[in-house]
C-alpha positions in Angstrom: 38.8 -53.8 4.8 38.5 -50.0 3.0 34.4 -50.5 2.6 34.4 -52.2 6.1 36.4 -48.7 7.4 33.7 -46.5 5.4 31.0 -48.6 6.9 32.3 -48.2 10.2 33.3 -44.3 10.0 29.5 -44.0 8.0 27.4 -45.4 11.1 29.6 -43.8 13.4 29.1 -40.4 11.9 25.1 -40.6 11.9 25.3 -41.7 15.2 26.5 -38.3 16.3 24.5 -36.2 13.7 21.5 -38.0 16.1 23.1 -36.9 19.0 24.0 -33.6 18.4 20.0 -33.1 17.0 18.6 -34.6 20.1 20.6 -32.4 22.1 19.9 -29.3 20.1 16.3 -30.4 20.1 16.4 -31.0 23.9 18.2 -27.9 24.1 15.7 -25.6 22.6 12.9 -27.1 24.3 14.4 -26.3 27.6 15.3 -23.0 26.7 12.3 -21.7 24.5 9.6 -21.0 27.2 12.5 -19.2 29.4 13.3 -16.9 26.8 10.5 -15.9 26.0 9.1 -15.5 29.0 11.8 -13.6 30.0 11.2 -11.2 27.0 7.2 -11.0 27.8 7.8 -9.8 31.2 11.2 -7.8 30.5 10.4 -6.3 27.2 13.0 -4.8 24.4 14.8 -1.6 25.8 13.6 0.2 22.7 10.0 0.5 23.4 11.0 2.6 26.4 13.6 4.4 24.1 10.8 5.5 22.0 7.9 5.8 24.7 10.8 8.7 26.2 11.7 10.2 23.1 8.2 10.7 21.6 6.9 12.1 25.2 6.2 16.1 26.0 4.2 15.9 28.8 2.8 14.2 31.9 0.3 13.4 30.5 1.8 11.2 27.4 2.4 8.1 30.1 0.4 5.4 31.4 0.8 3.8 34.7 -0.7 0.5 36.4 -3.3 1.0 38.9 -3.6 -0.9 42.2 -4.7 -3.7 39.9 -2.5 -4.1 37.2 -5.1 -2.1 34.8 -4.4 0.6 32.7 -4.4 4.4 34.4 -3.5 6.8 31.7 -2.2 10.1 33.4 -4.2 12.3 30.7 -7.1 11.6 32.8 -5.0 14.0 35.5 -4.8 16.8 32.6 -5.7 20.5 34.5 -4.5 19.3 37.6 -1.3 20.1 39.5 0.1 16.5 40.8 2.7 15.6 43.0 4.2 11.8 42.1 6.0 10.1 45.3 8.1 6.8 45.4 6.4 5.6 48.6 7.5 2.5 50.6 5.8 1.0 53.8 8.5 -0.1 56.3 11.0 2.8 55.6 11.6 5.6 58.5 10.2 7.7 55.8 6.8 5.9 55.8 5.1 8.4 58.4 5.0 11.2 55.3 1.9 9.5 54.4 0.0 11.2 57.0 1.9 14.4 55.9 0.9 13.5 52.6 -2.2 12.5 53.4 -3.1 15.9 55.0 -1.6 18.1 52.2 -3.8 16.1 49.3 -7.3 16.9 52.0 -6.3 21.0 53.1 -5.0 21.6 49.3 -8.3 20.0 48.0 -10.6 21.7 50.9 -9.2 25.1 49.2 -8.8 24.1 45.7 -11.2 21.0 44.6 -10.4 19.0 42.0 -7.2 20.7 41.2 -4.7 18.5 42.9 -4.0 15.0 42.9 -1.1 12.6 44.8 0.1 9.7 42.9 1.7 7.1 45.4 4.4 4.7 43.1 5.3 1.6 45.5 9.2 0.6 45.1 10.5 -1.6 46.7 14.2 -1.0 45.2 15.6 1.1 48.8 16.1 -1.2 51.1 13.2 -3.7 49.8 12.1 -1.6 52.7 7.6 -2.4 50.7 8.0 -5.9 49.9 4.2 -6.3 49.8 1.6 -7.0 47.5 -0.2 -4.2 46.1 -3.6 -5.5 48.0 -1.5 -5.2 50.9 0.4 -2.1 50.2 -3.0 -0.5 49.8 -4.3 -1.8 52.6 -1.1 -0.8 54.9 -1.9 3.0 53.9 -5.2 3.1 54.2 -5.5 1.7 57.6 -2.6 2.9 59.3 -1.9 6.6 58.1 -5.6 7.2 56.6 -4.7 7.6 53.1 -7.7 8.6 50.6 -5.2 10.1 47.8 -4.1 7.3 44.8 -2.1 4.9 45.4 -0.7 2.7 42.2 0.6 -0.2 41.2 4.1 -1.2 42.4 7.1 0.1 39.6 10.7 0.7 39.4 12.1 4.4 39.4 15.9 3.3 39.0 17.6 0.7 36.5 17.0 -0.8 32.9 13.2 -2.1 33.8 12.5 1.5 36.0 9.0 2.6 34.3 8.8 5.0 31.5 7.0 8.0 33.8 10.0 7.5 36.1 13.0 8.0 33.3 10.8 11.0 32.0 10.7 12.2 34.9 14.8 11.6 36.3 15.6 13.4 32.8 13.1 16.2 33.4 14.1 16.6 36.3 17.7 16.1 37.9 18.7 16.2 41.0 21.7 18.0 43.3 24.5 17.7 40.7 22.7 17.0 38.0 21.9 13.3 39.4 18.9 12.0 38.0 18.9 8.8 39.9 16.3 8.5 42.9 18.1 8.3 45.5 15.9 6.6 48.5 12.3 6.7 49.0 9.6 9.0 49.0 11.4 11.7 46.7 9.1 14.2 45.1 7.7 15.5 41.9 5.8 18.3 40.7 3.5 18.4 37.7 2.0 21.5 36.9 -1.1 22.0 35.3 0.1 21.7 31.6 1.9 18.5 32.3 5.6 19.9 32.7 8.2 19.1 35.9 7.8 22.0 37.7 10.5 20.9 41.0 11.6 18.2 42.4 12.7 17.3 46.2 14.5 14.9 48.4 13.5 12.2 51.1 13.8 14.5 53.7 11.7 17.3 52.4 8.6 17.2 55.0 5.1 17.1 52.8 3.9 20.2 54.6 6.9 22.6 53.0 5.5 21.9 49.6 2.3 23.2 49.8 3.2 26.8 49.5 5.1 25.2 45.9 1.7 23.8 44.8 -0.9 26.5 45.3 1.7 28.8 43.5 1.4 26.2 40.1 -2.5 26.4 41.0 -3.2 30.0 41.2 -1.1 30.1 38.4 -3.3 27.7 36.6 -6.1 29.3 37.7 -5.3 32.9 35.8 -4.7 30.9 32.9 -7.9 29.7 32.9 -9.6 32.8 33.5 -7.6 35.2 31.2 -8.8 32.1 28.7 -12.6 32.5 29.4 -12.5 36.5 29.5 -10.4 36.8 26.3 -12.8 37.6 22.9 -12.7 34.5 20.6 -10.7 34.9 17.6 -12.5 36.3 14.6 -12.9 34.3 11.6 -12.4 35.5 8.5 -14.4 36.3 5.8 -14.1 34.5 2.2 -14.3 37.0 -0.3 -15.9 34.6 -2.7 -18.5 33.8 -0.3 -19.0 37.5 0.8 -19.3 38.5 -3.4 
């Protein structure tokens, strides 16, 4: 009797083990790709923290252009830059016309000294739902935009682009608020790569001209001073001289 009972329970135990193993295997097969893709598209926050902690200027970051290719911001060294989070279906969208006018007028007076970077964002009322190509076409056809409009980003939350996390930390808004409140907030970057000013969505692009030209003039004075200063004398090595 005891032998039969042992045999029965042994068979039951083995069946349970096989069932558990099959369940675990099927669960792993079902879950692993999803977990892998989630990690692929949303890398751990530590990578952003490292990028943030090591960044000392705007030029330390890399964005993505409209095709998803790297756009190193170091390529803009020596320029004053206005960074704007844009949207195609917002009440502030007509500011694109003002931004384009600002871009062309300042570059006419100060060639190759200033640029604007548009960063499309769909976080505010889902007002920029289109693809990068659709957004580019919209900006060009409706507002004649010629300044760079880069790939779509998030500007708030855990998945915010590292550049935008840095911008908000460097120049908080009213009452110390770091969060971007709506489309068409504006950050002015000096030629040294530091954040100079931040403006809310209501601020019209044409009102920024004075602040931008002030930064350009500051940069030009530094360049003139550097060009006119005599080169430092190289000390003579006494051993070599003798």
